[in-house]
C-alpha positions in Angstrom: 57.7 11.7 72.6 58.5 10.4 76.0 61.3 7.8 75.9 60.8 4.7 77.9 63.1 3.4 80.6 65.2 0.3 79.8 62.9 -1.4 82.3 60.2 -1.4 79.6 62.6 -2.9 77.0 63.5 -5.7 79.4 59.8 -6.3 80.2 59.0 -6.5 76.5 61.8 -9.0 75.9 60.7 -11.1 78.9 56.9 -11.0 78.1 56.8 -10.8 74.3 60.2 -11.7 73.0 60.7 -8.4 71.2 62.7 -5.3 71.9 61.1 -2.0 72.6 60.6 1.1 70.6 60.6 4.7 71.7 59.6 7.2 68.9 61.8 10.1 68.5 61.0 13.1 70.7 60.7 15.2 67.5 58.2 13.4 66.5 14.3 15.3 61.9 12.1 17.1 60.0 9.0 14.9 60.6 5.3 14.5 60.0 2.9 14.6 62.9 1.5 11.1 63.5 -1.8 10.1 62.1 -3.4 6.9 60.9 -3.4 5.1 57.5 -6.0 2.9 55.9 -7.6 2.3 52.5 -7.4 4.3 49.3 -11.1 4.5 48.6 -13.8 6.3 50.5 -15.5 3.2 51.7 -12.4 1.8 53.3 -11.5 5.2 54.7 -14.8 5.7 56.4 -14.7 2.1 57.7 -11.3 2.5 59.4 -11.3 6.0 61.0 -11.8 4.8 64.6 -9.0 6.1 66.9 -10.6 4.5 69.9 -9.7 1.0 68.7 -6.2 -0.4 69.5 -3.7 -0.7 66.7 -0.6 -3.0 66.7 2.1 -0.8 68.0 5.8 -1.2 68.9 5.8 2.0 70.9 5.7 1.7 74.7 2.3 2.4 76.2 1.1 2.5 79.8 -1.6 -0.2 79.3 -2.6 -2.7 81.9 -2.4 -6.4 81.7 -5.9 -6.8 80.4 -5.2 -4.4 77.5 -2.1 -6.3 76.7 -4.0 -9.5 76.6 -6.5 -8.0 74.2 -3.8 -6.7 71.9 -2.0 -10.0 71.8 -5.2 -11.9 71.0 -6.2 -9.3 68.4 -2.9 -9.6 66.7 -3.3 -13.4 66.6 -6.6 -13.0 64.8 -5.6 -10.1 62.6 -6.6 -11.9 59.4 -10.2 -12.0 60.5 -10.6 -8.2 60.3 -8.0 -7.0 57.8 -7.6 -7.2 54.0 -4.6 -6.4 51.9 -4.3 -3.3 49.6 -1.4 -2.8 47.2 0.9 0.2 47.3 3.8 1.1 45.0 7.0 2.0 46.8 10.0 3.6 44.9 13.4 3.0 46.6 16.4 4.8 45.3 20.1 5.0 46.3 23.0 7.2 45.1 26.5 7.8 46.2 27.0 11.4 45.1 30.7 11.6 45.9 30.5 14.9 47.7 29.2 16.7 44.6 26.8 19.7 44.7 23.3 18.9 43.4 23.8 20.3 39.9 21.8 17.8 37.9 18.1 17.3 37.2 17.1 14.0 39.0 13.8 13.6 37.2 15.2 10.9 34.9 15.9 8.9 38.1 12.9 9.6 40.3 10.2 10.0 37.6 11.2 7.1 35.3 8.0 5.2 35.8 4.8 5.9 33.9 2.6 5.9 37.0 3.6 7.7 40.1 4.5 5.6 43.1 2.7 6.0 46.4 5.9 6.2 48.5 9.4 7.5 47.7 12.4 6.4 49.8 15.6 8.0 48.7 19.1 7.4 50.2 22.3 9.3 49.5 25.9 8.5 50.6 29.0 10.8 50.6 26.7 13.8 50.7 29.7 15.9 51.9 33.3 14.8 52.1 34.7 17.7 54.0 36.5 17.2 57.3 34.2 19.7 59.0 31.2 17.6 58.2 32.9 14.5 59.6 33.8 16.3 62.8 30.7 18.5 63.4 28.1 16.5 61.5 26.8 19.8 59.9 26.4 20.4 56.2 24.4 22.7 53.9 24.2 19.8 51.4 21.4 18.2 53.2 18.9 21.0 52.4 20.3 21.3 48.9 19.8 17.7 48.0 16.4 17.6 49.7 15.2 20.5 47.6 16.5 18.9 44.4 14.8 15.6 45.3 11.5 17.3 46.0 11.7 19.0 42.6 12.4 15.7 40.9 9.5 13.6 42.3 7.0 12.2 39.9 5.0 15.2 38.4 1.7 13.3 38.2 1.2 13.3 42.0 1.6 15.5 45.0 3.9 14.3 47.8 4.8 15.4 51.4 8.0 14.7 53.2 7.4 12.4 56.1 10.9 12.2 57.6 14.6 12.8 57.0 17.6 11.5 58.9 21.3 12.1 58.3 24.6 10.7 59.7 27.5 12.8 58.4 27.2 12.0 54.6 24.5 9.3 54.8 21.0 10.9 54.2 17.7 9.2 54.0 14.3 10.8 53.2 10.8 9.4 52.8 7.9 11.1 50.9 4.3 9.9 50.8 1.5 10.8 48.4 -0.8 13.4 49.9 -3.8 11.2 49.5 -2.3 8.7 52.0 -0.7 11.3 54.3 -3.3 11.2 57.0 -2.9 7.5 57.3 0.8 7.3 58.3 1.6 6.6 62.0 4.5 5.9 64.4 7.2 7.6 62.3 10.6 7.3 63.9 14.3 7.5 62.8 17.7 6.4 64.2 21.4 6.3 63.3 24.3 3.9 63.9 27.9 4.9 63.2 30.3 2.1 62.3 33.4 4.3 61.9 36.2 4.0 64.4 34.6 3.4 67.8 31.4 4.8 66.5 32.9 8.3 67.0 33.7 9.1 63.4 30.4 8.6 61.5 32.0 8.4 58.0 30.5 4.9 57.7 27.3 3.5 59.2 23.6 3.4 58.7 20.4 5.5 59.1 16.9 4.2 59.2 13.3 5.4 59.1 10.3 3.3 60.3 6.6 3.9 60.2 3.2 2.2 60.0 1.4 2.3 56.7 -2.1 1.0 57.2 -1.6 -1.7 59.8 1.8 -2.7 58.3 5.1 -1.8 59.7 7.8 -0.7 57.2 11.5 0.1 57.8 13.9 1.7 55.4 17.7 1.4 56.0 20.4 3.4 54.2 24.0 2.4 54.8 27.5 3.1 53.6 29.8 0.1 54.4 33.6 -0.2 54.5 35.5 0.4 51.2 38.2 -1.5 49.3 38.0 -4.8 47.5 39.8 -6.9 50.2 37.6 -5.6 53.1 34.5 -7.7 52.5 34.7 -9.1 56.1 34.7 -5.6 57.4 31.6 -4.9 55.4 30.0 -8.0 56.8 30.8 -6.7 60.3 29.4 -3.3 59.5 26.2 -4.9 58.4 26.0 -6.9 61.6 26.7 -3.8 63.7 23.9 -1.8 62.1 21.5 -4.7 62.3 22.2 -5.4 66.0 22.7 -1.8 67.3 20.0 0.1 65.5 16.8 0.2 67.7 14.1 2.7 67.4 12.9 4.9 70.3 15.9 3.9 72.5 14.2 1.4 74.8 14.4 -2.4 75.0 10.8 -2.8 74.0 11.2 -0.8 70.8 11.5 -2.5 67.4 14.8 -3.4 65.7 15.2 -3.5 62.0 13.9 -7.0 61.5 10.9 -6.4 63.7 8.9 -5.0 60.8 6.6 -6.5 58.2 8.7 -5.1 55.4 12.3 -4.0 55.4 14.1 -2.2 52.5 17.9 -2.0 52.8 19.7 0.3 50.3 23.0 2.1 49.9 26.6 1.9 48.9 27.3 -1.5 50.3 30.7 -1.4 48.7 30.9 -5.1 47.8 33.2 -5.6 44.9 34.0 -8.1 42.1 36.9 -10.2 43.4 39.5 -12.5 41.8 39.2 -11.0 38.3 41.5 -8.8 36.3 40.3 -5.2 36.0 40.5 -5.3 32.2 38.5 -8.5 32.1 35.9 -7.0 34.3 35.6 -3.9 32.1 35.3 -6.0 29.0 32.6 -8.2 30.3 30.7 -5.2 31.7 30.9 -3.4 28.4 29.6 -6.4 26.5 26.7 -7.1 28.9 28.1 -10.4 30.2 26.9 -9.7 33.7 26.2 -13.3 34.8 29.9 -14.1 34.4 30.8 -11.1 36.6 28.1 -11.9 39.2 29.7 -15.3 39.9 32.5 -13.3 41.6 30.3 -10.6 43.2 31.2 -10.5 46.9 27.7 -9.6 48.2 26.2 -12.6 46.4 29.0 -14.9 47.7 28.8 -13.6 51.3 25.0 -13.8 51.3 25.1 -17.4 50.0 27.5 -18.3 52.7 25.0 -16.8 55.3 27.6 -14.2 56.4 25.4 -11.2 55.7 21.8 -10.1 54.8 20.4 -13.4 55.9 16.6 -13.4 55.1 17.0 -10.6 52.6 16.3 -10.9 48.9 17.8 -9.1 45.9 16.4 -8.9 42.4 18.3 -10.1 39.3 21.0 -7.6 38.2 20.6 -6.7 34.5 22.4 -3.4 34.4 26.1 -2.3 34.2 28.2 -2.0 37.3 27.4 1.3 39.0 31.0 2.1 40.1 33.6 3.4 39.2 33.3 6.1 36.6 35.2 9.3 35.7 32.8 12.0 37.0 30.8 13.7 34.3 31.2 10.7 31.9 30.2 7.1 31.3 33.9 6.1 31.1 35.4 3.7 33.6 38.0 5.0 36.1 41.1 6.4 34.3 42.8 7.6 37.4 46.1 6.2 38.6 44.3 3.7 40.8 42.2 2.5 37.9 39.6 0.8 40.1 37.7 -2.2 38.7 33.9 -1.8 38.0 31.6 -3.1 40.7 28.0 -3.2 41.7 28.6 -1.2 45.0 25.1 0.3 45.0 22.4 -2.2 45.9 18.8 -2.5 47.2 17.6 -5.6 49.1 14.4 -6.3 50.9 12.6 -8.8 53.2 8.8 -9.3 53.8 6.2 -11.8 52.7 4.0 -9.1 51.1 6.8 -7.5 49.0 7.1 -8.0 45.2 9.9 -6.3 43.2 8.7 -4.9 39.9 11.9 -3.1 38.7 15.6 -3.1 39.5 17.7 -0.7 37.4 20.5 1.9 37.2 20.3 5.4 35.8 23.3 6.2 33.7 22.0 9.6 32.5 23.2 11.1 35.8 26.9 11.6 35.6 28.2 14.1 38.3 29.4 11.3 40.6 31.7 8.3 40.2 28.7 6.2 41.1 25.4 5.8 39.1 22.2 5.9 41.0 20.0 2.8 41.3 16.3 2.3 42.0 13.7 -0.4 42.7 10.0 -0.3 42.3 8.1 -2.5 44.7 4.5 -3.6 45.1 3.8 -4.0 48.8 0.7 -5.5 50.4 -0.4 -3.5 53.4 -3.0 -4.6 55.9 -6.2 -2.5 56.0 -8.5 -2.8 59.0 -12.2 -3.2 58.7 -13.6 -1.5 61.8 -16.9 -3.4 62.0 -15.1 -6.8 61.7 -12.4 -5.6 64.2 -15.1 -4.7 66.7 -16.7 -8.1 66.4 -13.4 -9.9 67.0 -12.6 -7.6 69.9 -15.9 -8.3 71.6 -15.4 -12.0 71.2 -11.9 -11.7 72.7 -13.1 -9.7 75.6 -15.9 -12.2 76.3 -13.5 -15.1 76.2 -11.1 -13.3 78.6 -13.9 -12.5 81.0 -14.9 -16.1 81.3 -11.3 -17.3 81.9 -10.4 -14.5 84.3 -13.3 -15.4 86.6 -12.0 -18.9 87.2 -8.3 -18.9 86.8 -5.1 -17.2 88.0 -2.0 -17.0 85.8 0.6 -19.7 86.3 4.1 -20.2 84.8 7.0 -22.5 85.2 10.6 -21.4 84.7 13.1 -23.6 82.9 15.7 -22.8 85.5 16.3 -20.4 88.4 20.1 -20.1 88.3 22.3 -19.0 85.4 26.1 -19.0 85.5 28.4 -17.4 82.9 31.9 -18.8 82.8 35.1 -16.8 82.0 33.4 -13.5 81.0 35.8 -11.2 79.2 35.9 -7.5 78.3 33.7 -6.6 75.2 32.9 -10.3 74.6 29.2 -11.2 74.7 27.8 -14.3 76.3 24.2 -15.3 76.0 22.0 -17.8 77.9 18.3 -18.5 77.6 15.5 -18.8 80.1 12.2 -20.5 79.2 9.0 -19.2 80.7 6.2 -21.7 80.2 2.5 -20.7 80.7 1.0 -23.7 82.5 -2.2 -21.9 83.4 -5.6 -21.5 81.7 -5.3 -17.7 81.0 -2.7 -15.5 79.3 0.2 -14.6 81.6 1.7 -11.1 81.5 5.3 -11.0 82.9 7.8 -8.3 83.6 11.3 -8.2 85.1 11.0 -5.5 87.8 13.5 -3.5 89.8 14.4 -4.7 93.3 13.7 -2.6 96.4 15.7 0.6 96.4 16.9 0.1 92.8 15.7 1.8 89.6 16.6 -0.9 87.0 15.6 -4.5 86.7 19.2 -5.7 86.1 22.8 -4.6 86.4 24.4 -2.5 83.6 26.5 -5.5 82.4 23.3 -7.6 81.9 20.6 -7.3 79.2 17.3 -9.1 79.4 15.2 -9.4 76.2 12.3 -9.3 76.2 12.0 -7.8 79.7 8.3 -7.9 79.6 5.6 -9.6 77.5 2.5 -11.8 77.4 2.4 -15.6 77.1 -0.7 -17.3 75.7 -1.9 -20.3 77.6 0.1 -23.4 76.7 2.9 -21.4 75.1 6.5 -20.8 76.0 8.4 -17.5 75.9 12.2 -17.7 75.6 14.1 -14.9 77.3 17.7 -14.1 76.3 20.1 -13.0 79.0 23.3 -11.4 77.6 26.4 -10.5 79.7 28.5 -7.8 78.1 31.2 -6.0 80.0 31.8 -2.6 78.5 34.2 0.1 79.5 31.9 1.4 82.3 31.3 -2.0 83.8 35.0 -3.0 83.4 36.1 -0.1 85.6 33.8 -1.1 88.4 34.7 -4.8 88.1 38.5 -4.2 88.0 38.3 -2.0 91.1 36.3 -4.6 93.0 33.4 -2.1 93.4 31.1 -4.4 91.4 30.8 -8.2 91.0 29.2 -10.3 88.3 26.3 -11.1 90.5 22.6 -10.2 90.2 19.1 -11.4 91.2 16.3 -10.9 88.7 12.8 -10.5 89.9 10.2 -11.9 87.5 6.8 -10.5 88.3 3.6 -12.2 87.1 0.7 -9.8 86.8 -2.0 -11.2 89.1 0.3 -14.0 90.3 3.5 -14.4 92.3 7.1 -13.3 91.8 10.0 -15.6 90.8 13.7 -15.1 91.4 16.5 -15.9 89.0 20.1 -15.9 90.1 22.7 -14.6 87.6 26.5 -14.8 88.2 29.7 -15.1 86.3 33.5 -15.2 86.6 35.0 -12.0 85.2 38.5 -12.2 83.8 40.4 -9.0 84.8 41.6 -6.9 81.9 44.0 -4.0 81.3 41.0 -2.4 79.5 39.2 -0.6 82.3 42.2 -0.5 84.6 43.6 2.8 85.7 46.9 4.4 84.6 48.2 4.4 88.2 47.5 0.7 88.6 48.9 -0.3 85.3 52.2 1.5 85.7 52.7 -0.6 88.9 52.1 -4.0 87.2 55.3 -5.5 85.8 53.7 -8.7 84.6 50.4 -9.7 82.8 47.3 -8.6 84.7 46.0 -12.2 84.7 48.9 -13.1 86.9 48.2 -10.4 89.5 46.2 -11.6 92.6 42.7 -10.1 92.7 43.4 -8.5 96.1 46.4 -6.8 94.7 44.4 -5.5 91.7 41.8 -4.0 94.0 44.5 -2.3 96.1 46.2 -0.9 93.0 42.9 0.5 91.7 42.3 2.4 94.9 45.6 4.3 94.7 45.2 8.0 95.9 45.6 10.0 92.7 46.5 13.2 94.5 49.5 11.4 96.1 50.2 8.2 94.2 53.8 7.8 95.4 52.7 6.9 98.9 50.1 4.3 97.8 52.4 1.5 96.5 55.8 0.0 97.1 56.3 -0.7 93.4 58.4 1.8 91.5 56.1 2.9 88.7 56.9 2.6 85.0 56.8 5.8 83.1 53.7 4.7 81.1 51.6 1.5 81.1 53.6 -1.2 79.2 50.4 -2.1 77.4 50.0 1.4 76.0 53.6 1.4 74.9 53.2 -2.0 73.2 50.2 -0.8 71.2 51.9 2.4 70.0 55.2 0.5 69.3 53.4 -1.9 66.9 51.6 1.0 65.2 54.9 2.9 64.9 56.6 -0.1 63.2 53.7 -1.2 60.9 51.0 1.5 60.7 52.4 5.0 60.3 51.7 5.1 56.6 48.6 2.9 56.6 45.7 4.8 54.9 42.7 5.5 57.3 44.6 4.4 60.4 42.7 5.6 63.5 39.6 6.1 61.2 38.8 2.6 60.0 37.6 0.1 62.6 39.3 -3.3 63.2 37.8 -6.7 63.3 36.1 -8.2 66.3 38.2 -11.3 66.3 41.4 -9.3 66.1 40.3 -7.1 69.1 39.7 -10.3 71.1 43.2 -11.5 70.3 44.7 -8.2 71.1 42.9 -8.2 74.5 44.3 -11.7 75.2 47.7 -10.5 74.0 47.8 -7.7 76.5 46.1 -9.6 79.4 47.9 -12.9 79.0 50.9 -12.2 76.7 49.8 -14.1 73.5 48.1 -13.3 70.2 48.2 -10.3 67.8 46.1 -8.5 65.2 45.9 -6.2 62.2 47.1 -2.6 62.2 43.5 -1.3 62.1 42.5 -3.6 65.0 45.5 -2.6 67.1 44.7 1.1 66.4 41.1 0.6 67.6 42.4 -1.3 70.6 44.5 1.7 71.5 41.4 3.9 71.4 39.3 1.5 73.4 42.1 1.2 76.0 42.1 5.0 76.4 38.4 5.3 76.5 38.1 2.5 79.1 40.4 4.2 81.6 38.5 4.8 84.9 40.2 8.2 85.3 40.8 9.8 81.8 44.2 10.8 80.6 43.3 14.3 81.7 41.8 13.6 85.1 38.3 14.7 85.9 39.6 17.3 88.3 41.2 19.2 85.4 38.2 18.8 83.0 36.5 22.2 83.5 39.8 24.1 83.5 40.8 22.5 80.2 37.7 23.7 78.5 38.1 27.2 79.9 41.7 27.5 78.7 41.3 25.7 75.3 42.1 28.8 73.3 45.4 29.6 75.1 48.3 27.2 74.4 50.4 28.4 77.3 47.6 27.8 79.8 47.0 24.4 78.3 50.6 23.5 78.8 50.5 24.7 82.4 47.5 22.5 83.0 49.3 19.4 81.6 52.3 20.2 83.8 50.1 20.2 86.9 48.6 16.7 86.2 49.9 13.6 88.1 53.2 12.4 86.7 51.9 9.1 85.1 49.0 10.9 83.4 51.3 13.6 82.2 53.6 11.0 80.7 50.8 9.2 78.9 49.5 12.5 77.5 52.9 13.5 76.2 53.7 10.1 74.8 50.4 9.7 72.9 50.6 13.3 71.6 54.1 12.8 70.3 53.0 9.6 68.6 50.1 11.5 66.9 52.6 14.1 65.7 54.6 11.2 64.1 51.5 10.0 62.4 50.8 13.4 61.0 54.3 13.5 59.4 53.0 10.6 57.2 49.6 12.2 56.4 50.2 12.0 52.7 50.0 8.2 53.1 47.6 7.7 56.0 45.3 10.6 55.0 45.1 11.8 58.6 44.8 15.5 59.5 45.4 17.4 62.8 41.7 18.5 63.1 40.4 15.0 62.9 42.9 13.6 65.4 42.3 16.5 67.7 38.5 15.8 67.7 39.0 12.1 68.3 41.6 12.3 71.0 40.1 15.4 72.6 37.0 13.3 73.1 39.0 10.5 74.6 41.3 12.6 76.8 38.7 15.1 78.0 35.8 13.1 79.4 33.2 14.8 81.5 32.6 13.5 85.0 29.7 11.1 85.1 26.3 12.7 84.4 27.8 16.2 84.0 26.8 16.4 80.3 23.7 14.3 80.5 20.6 15.9 78.9 22.5 18.6 77.1 21.3 19.8 73.7 23.0 18.7 70.5 24.3 22.2 70.0 25.9 22.4 73.4 27.5 19.0 73.0 28.9 20.1 69.6 30.3 23.2 71.3 32.0 21.1 74.0 33.4 18.8 71.4 35.0 21.8 69.6 36.5 23.0 72.8 38.0 19.6 73.5 39.4 19.5 70.0 40.9 23.0 70.3 42.7 22.0 73.5 44.1 18.9 71.8 45.0 20.7 68.6 47.6 22.8 70.3 49.7 19.7 71.1 49.5 18.4 67.6 50.7 21.5 65.8 53.1 23.0 68.3 56.5 21.9 69.4 56.7 20.6 73.0 58.5 17.8 74.8 60.8 17.7 77.8 59.2 20.8 79.5 56.0 18.6 80.1 57.8 15.6 81.5 
């Protein structure tokens, strides 16, 4: 590893009161959309009318009038719908990477009558490193086939949708008699592993309309270990906030559905109890005494997770942890305590849980599968009544449109965000009041010569909508400076200033000024700028920062009077802490840190105060590298690196040709990673995983170069980046690159 100058040691003592460290140099299969209505012939004939509008989250190119009609029809939905009951089976099983060698009929066909819908979630489908890196596994088809064979024998089913993220698999089946009535099927994934790059933890979801009722199924695998309940809470919040269907602002999130079913290995444990006591109480059926210390129940009661969700009473043995193939508690060296890791929760006014149980006959895993049977009320449209209501709505709109124009009043026209920081959200609200006599349709529109209605660092939700007369719509404006925005703000190429144009259909435009004070951060600053900053970035004048960010990369020595450090001091401080405290930490560089820790670490690096956990510092290191405006391997070398990825000597030559500061950073980090691998028995890291992660960080394609590529092509590029990086993790190198 590159050794640092005494200058870095002196800086560390001055800034942080600690000496430096220099590591040793040795070191979707889917159903075509249709419609869904009643189960009997009378309802079926009364609802087959594709010409009539249906409540839909999917974006459509309808005019303002159609939007008004839909809004009024939704408000009067009870006048033309009635509720039918469907039975939905929801099951979850962590299969611990095992091959599907058991009959799952005792799990899936345990009820006397066949359910109308099956939702099945699996976790840890495949534990191999190849699956983690490439997100490809034959186990998906194997478990899908076994599940299809195990469905209730008294009915015929068709698969509607499957979705998988590494080892998290979700599948939905519907009775054939209802198949033609399913609409708007969609699926999405969210990875909560480190930086979202390693999808070993996260969530997948499938949504659809059944009759006129929207339903969402979520399967998640949250962070492990008893003490990590806060991490699990954060995983839940990440999935809830980041998972949106169809990829647009107007598309539904998880909670924008009439019924939501959340299942999976949520990994919440039983805390503050001795393992032997837990086992004894579990064996004697004293579940209530155990549930007092159940982390999920505690965290839910404290409103820290699953707010608004319900869970049935647990009257079965803990589902984890067993010796595979038996009903015996864990006899391994770790001897983990039993826990109800596998859970099923729901939300929705028309949802009633009928059963909640585990299935101990299935033994191949260290988890037991669980299932719930629900009765769900779904809204069925009566076409004749719907037509009458629609005609009445249209007549009412006609009368009002003839005499009135839309009018609104804004709560304010200027919004100022104070002290905006990297990766820290700030939200403000804007009230739009309909003061007119007709519904008002609004939309935030792009300004002249622009393609988006707001800057990348700003989010406006909802960005369009309809406000009934006399009503108020609250719009949330969120500022969030990510790595892309930070680069432009640090360089002075962008400012936290924007003008929003609020367009009123049939009315006038309104203008809303948005501005903020961005606090410069080392995250998003260039290597060449950072090696020329001896003090905290917050103490550097803005004009100086801008000049440093525009250093000529091809000839940096002529661009500044400051003698550069070998590597950025911030990078050295992060790796120094990890070297001292984290080399043997299990799942280092694979498990995410905590949001609060990351904020403290950012402040620590920007202002010289604060600290954080090993996991958070490791994630901060990755974010730091990802946020560099010019990657560690500069854009100019990107294509050549891909072309020579199979030849170690050519790869070394390429590194030697890079600018000195970038070469130093590459060598320093690579040597640090080699040190980590020397402790792989403890930290569970391997060269292939690190090569994939850091290959992605070091070799970033120039902007838009890889946009629109197929998934297969992206995987091929990822493998090339990993092969390039792999050379420097398994081969000896050092001073010849410095």
